[in-house]
C-alpha positions as CSV (number, residue, x, y, z in Angstrom):
1,M,-56.5,31.5,1.5
2,S,-58.0,31.3,4.9
3,S,-57.8,28.6,7.6
4,E,-60.9,27.0,9.1
5,N,-61.2,29.6,11.9
6,G,-61.2,32.4,9.3
7,T,-57.7,33.6,10.0
8,S,-55.1,33.9,7.3
9,D,-52.3,31.3,7.1
10,K,-49.1,33.4,7.5
11,R,-46.6,30.6,7.9
12,G,-45.3,30.9,4.3
13,P,-42.7,28.5,2.9
14,W,-40.2,28.9,5.8
15,Y,-41.4,25.8,7.7
16,L,-40.8,23.7,4.6
17,I,-37.3,25.1,4.2
18,F,-36.6,24.6,7.9
19,G,-37.8,21.0,7.7
20,L,-35.7,20.4,4.6
21,A,-32.6,21.7,6.3
22,I,-33.2,19.4,9.3
23,G,-33.5,16.4,7.0
24,I,-30.3,17.2,5.1
25,G,-28.5,17.7,8.4
26,L,-29.6,14.4,9.8
27,G,-28.8,12.6,6.6
28,L,-25.2,14.0,6.6
29,L,-24.8,13.2,10.3
30,I,-25.9,9.6,9.8
31,A,-23.7,9.2,6.7
32,W,-20.5,10.6,8.3
33,A,-20.8,9.4,11.9
34,F,-22.9,6.2,11.9
35,I,-22.6,4.5,8.5
36,P,-19.5,6.1,6.8
37,V,-18.4,4.7,3.4
38,T,-15.8,2.0,3.7
39,Y,-13.4,1.4,0.9
40,V,-12.3,-2.3,0.4
41,N,-9.6,-3.5,-2.0
42,T,-9.6,-0.2,-3.8
43,S,-7.2,0.8,-6.6
44,P,-3.8,2.2,-5.6
45,R,-4.6,5.4,-7.5
46,S,-7.3,6.2,-5.0
47,L,-4.9,6.0,-2.0
48,R,-4.1,8.9,0.2
49,A,-0.9,10.8,-0.6
50,D,1.1,9.3,2.3
51,F,0.0,5.8,1.4
52,K,1.1,6.4,-2.2
53,D,4.5,7.4,-0.8
54,S,4.7,4.1,1.1
55,Y,3.6,2.2,-2.0
56,R,6.4,3.8,-4.0
57,V,8.9,2.7,-1.4
58,L,7.7,-0.9,-1.6
59,I,7.9,-0.8,-5.4
60,A,11.5,0.6,-5.3
61,S,12.5,-1.9,-2.7
62,A,11.2,-4.8,-4.9
63,Y,13.0,-3.3,-7.9
64,T,16.3,-3.1,-5.9
65,A,15.9,-6.8,-5.0
66,N,14.9,-8.3,-8.4
67,G,15.9,-5.6,-11.0
68,D,12.6,-6.2,-12.9
69,L,12.0,-2.7,-14.4
70,G,9.0,-3.8,-16.4
71,R,7.2,-5.0,-13.4
72,A,8.2,-1.9,-11.4
73,Q,6.7,0.3,-14.2
74,A,3.5,-1.7,-14.2
75,R,3.1,-1.2,-10.5
76,L,3.9,2.5,-10.7
77,D,1.2,2.8,-13.4
78,L,-1.4,1.7,-10.8
79,L,-0.7,4.9,-8.8
80,G,-1.8,7.1,-11.7
81,D,1.1,9.6,-11.3
82,E,1.4,12.0,-14.2
83,D,5.2,11.5,-14.3
84,P,6.1,8.4,-12.2
85,A,9.9,9.0,-12.5
86,A,9.5,12.6,-11.3
87,A,7.4,11.4,-8.4
88,L,10.1,8.9,-7.4
89,A,12.8,11.6,-7.7
90,D,10.9,14.2,-5.7
91,Q,10.1,11.7,-2.9
92,A,13.8,10.6,-2.8
93,L,14.9,14.3,-2.5
94,L,12.4,15.0,0.3
95,L,13.6,12.0,2.3
96,A,17.2,13.0,1.7
97,D,16.4,16.5,2.9
98,V,15.2,15.2,6.3
99,G,18.1,12.6,6.7
100,D,16.4,9.7,5.0
101,P,14.6,8.3,8.2
102,E,13.1,5.4,6.3
103,G,16.3,4.4,4.6
104,A,14.5,4.4,1.3
105,A,15.8,7.4,-0.6
106,F,18.5,5.5,-2.5
107,S,16.1,2.8,-3.6
108,L,13.7,5.5,-4.9
109,A,16.6,7.3,-6.6
110,A,17.8,4.0,-8.2
111,L,14.4,3.3,-9.7
112,A,14.0,6.9,-10.8
113,G,17.4,6.6,-12.6
114,A,16.3,3.5,-14.4
115,L,13.3,5.4,-15.7
116,G,15.5,8.2,-17.0
117,V,15.7,10.8,-14.2
118,T,19.1,11.3,-12.4
119,V,19.0,12.0,-8.7
120,D,22.2,13.2,-7.0
121,L,21.7,12.5,-3.2
122,Q,23.8,13.8,-0.3
123,L,22.4,13.2,3.1
124,P,23.2,15.4,6.1
125,G,26.5,14.4,7.6
126,D,27.9,13.0,4.4
127,D,31.5,14.0,3.6
128,A,31.2,17.0,1.3
129,A,34.9,17.2,0.5
130,G,35.6,17.9,-3.1
131,D,32.1,19.0,-3.8
132,P,32.2,22.5,-5.3
133,D,28.6,23.0,-4.6
134,S,28.8,22.1,-0.9
135,T,28.3,25.0,1.5
136,G,29.6,23.0,4.5
137,S,26.3,23.5,6.3
138,G,25.6,19.8,6.5
139,R,22.4,20.2,4.5
140,P,21.7,17.9,1.6
141,T,22.7,19.1,-1.8
142,A,20.4,16.9,-3.8
143,T,19.5,17.8,-7.3
144,R,17.4,16.3,-10.1
145,R,17.7,16.7,-13.8
146,P,16.1,14.8,-16.7
147,T,18.2,12.6,-19.0
148,V,17.7,11.4,-22.5
149,T,18.6,7.8,-21.8
150,P,16.9,5.2,-19.6
151,T,20.2,3.9,-18.4
152,P,20.5,4.4,-14.6
153,L,22.8,7.4,-13.8
154,F,23.1,6.9,-10.1
155,T,26.0,8.9,-8.6
156,S,26.0,7.7,-5.0
157,T,26.8,4.4,-3.5
158,P,23.5,2.8,-2.4
159,R,23.0,2.2,1.3
160,P,21.1,-0.8,2.6
161,T,17.5,-0.1,3.4
162,R,15.7,-1.2,6.5
163,T,13.4,-3.5,4.5
164,S,14.4,-7.1,4.0
165,T,14.6,-8.3,0.4
166,P,13.9,-11.9,-0.8
167,T,16.6,-14.2,-1.9
168,P,16.8,-14.0,-5.7
169,G,15.5,-17.1,-7.5
170,A,14.2,-18.8,-4.3
171,A,10.4,-19.4,-4.3
172,F,8.3,-18.8,-1.3
173,A,6.8,-22.0,0.2
174,L,4.0,-22.5,2.7
175,V,5.5,-23.4,6.1
176,F,2.5,-22.8,8.4
177,Q,-1.2,-22.7,8.2
178,E,-3.9,-22.3,10.8
179,E,-7.6,-21.5,11.2
180,I,-8.3,-18.2,13.0
181,C,-11.5,-18.0,15.1
182,N,-11.7,-14.4,16.3
183,L,-14.9,-12.4,16.5
184,D,-12.9,-9.2,16.4
185,L,-11.7,-10.0,12.8
186,A,-13.7,-9.7,9.6
187,P,-15.4,-13.0,8.6
188,G,-13.3,-15.0,6.1
189,L,-10.1,-12.9,6.6
190,L,-7.1,-14.4,4.9
191,Q,-4.0,-13.3,6.6
192,I,-0.7,-13.8,4.8
193,E,2.9,-13.4,6.2
194,V,5.9,-13.5,3.9
195,R,9.4,-14.0,5.2
196,D,12.9,-14.4,3.7
197,A,15.3,-17.2,4.4
198,A,16.4,-15.4,7.6
199,S,12.8,-15.3,8.8
200,Q,12.6,-11.6,8.3
201,P,9.4,-10.0,6.9
202,V,9.6,-9.0,3.2
203,A,7.6,-6.0,1.9
204,G,6.5,-5.4,-1.7
205,V,5.8,-9.0,-2.6
206,E,3.1,-9.4,-5.2
207,I,0.5,-12.1,-4.5
208,L,-2.3,-13.3,-6.9
209,I,-5.6,-14.4,-5.4
210,T,-7.8,-16.3,-7.9
211,W,-11.4,-17.7,-7.6
212,E,-14.0,-18.8,-10.2
213,G,-12.4,-17.0,-13.1
214,H,-11.6,-13.9,-11.1
215,E,-8.2,-12.6,-10.0
216,E,-7.0,-9.9,-7.6
217,R,-3.4,-8.8,-6.8
218,I,-2.3,-7.8,-3.3
219,F,1.1,-6.7,-1.9
220,T,2.8,-7.2,1.4
221,G,3.8,-4.2,3.5
222,L,0.8,-1.9,2.8
223,K,-0.2,-2.3,6.5
224,P,3.2,-1.7,8.2
225,E,1.5,-1.5,11.6
226,L,0.8,-5.3,11.2
227,G,4.3,-6.0,9.8
228,N,6.3,-5.4,6.6
229,G,5.6,-8.9,5.3
230,Y,1.9,-8.8,6.0
231,A,-1.0,-8.8,3.6
232,D,-4.7,-9.8,3.8
233,F,-7.7,-10.5,1.7
234,D,-11.4,-10.8,2.5
235,M,-12.7,-14.2,1.4
236,D,-16.4,-14.9,0.7
237,P,-17.3,-17.9,2.9
238,E,-19.2,-19.5,0.0
239,L,-16.1,-19.5,-2.3
240,V,-12.9,-21.4,-2.6
241,Y,-9.7,-19.5,-3.4
242,S,-6.2,-20.2,-4.7
243,L,-3.0,-18.2,-3.9
244,Q,0.2,-17.9,-5.9
245,F,3.2,-15.5,-5.9
246,A,3.7,-13.4,-9.0
247,D,7.4,-14.2,-9.0
248,G,6.7,-17.9,-9.3
249,G,6.3,-21.0,-7.1
250,P,3.6,-23.5,-6.6
251,P,0.0,-22.4,-6.0
252,T,-1.7,-22.9,-2.6
253,A,-5.2,-24.1,-3.4
254,N,-8.4,-24.9,-1.6
255,L,-8.4,-21.9,0.6
256,S,-11.7,-21.1,2.2
257,A,-13.3,-19.6,5.4
258,S,-13.6,-21.9,8.3
259,L,-16.8,-22.3,10.4
260,C,-16.0,-21.5,14.0
261,T,-18.0,-22.1,17.2
262,V,-17.1,-20.2,20.4
263,D,-19.2,-20.3,23.5
264,G,-22.0,-21.9,21.5
265,E,-21.9,-19.1,18.9
266,S,-21.1,-20.1,15.3
267,F,-19.5,-17.7,12.9
268,W,-17.1,-17.6,9.9
269,G,-13.5,-17.5,10.8
270,G,-10.4,-17.0,8.7
271,L,-7.0,-18.4,7.8
272,R,-3.4,-17.5,8.6
273,L,-0.7,-18.5,6.1
274,V,3.0,-18.1,6.6
275,F,5.4,-18.4,3.6
276,S,9.2,-18.4,3.7
277,Q,12.1,-18.9,1.4
278,P,14.3,-22.0,1.9
């Protein structure tokens, strides 16, 4: 085939391939740098590995406080671990191996024991006298072995964790509520703070948010940078919500986004709720 001036068109398909490559490159750049995918209210099984570790600590702390094994198992199932008890045991051993900086190894081991896996923990610096397996090196001698009974076989005295636990049997009650008008926050953001009777934040508390026949469960402590007792939820400004704690207590109804006006600009604000035990 000849061009209009009688010369042969020798460009071939390369200019098409080059253009396609540029298009793909620009598409990836835009997707990654300018409009990346944002995950909201995703399932716990899709969490990153370190966030799953934090989630297990919250579940174990809640189990230590209330002893509700069935609820702990249901929460662990949300993580999608192939063997939840083994995952708890492995995490407890890893924490023990580095001195248990989170103070959570014993809670994890207790829950693993209730699920049928024995975890023998010894932290660096513990007295190893009388332990025939101790080398005297100060390293943990933690071991794990499966059992045939779900009865907890916990061989060490539990140490208190750094996470506050709720007072058993005492329901959380709303003690403070305010509208939040802040352009830096997501529209309709519902911020929840949960405290025990000593006004200390409590992690691992399950909260039910309901609206128009729908329900979503959230937990405190999944954003430790904002506080162990903190949880939040994105409200649709056109809907009205109700909140209730999974462990009981009266519901908090008629929750909705507030219309704010700052410097003549109107926008949807949020709510901040503080709950405490008597």
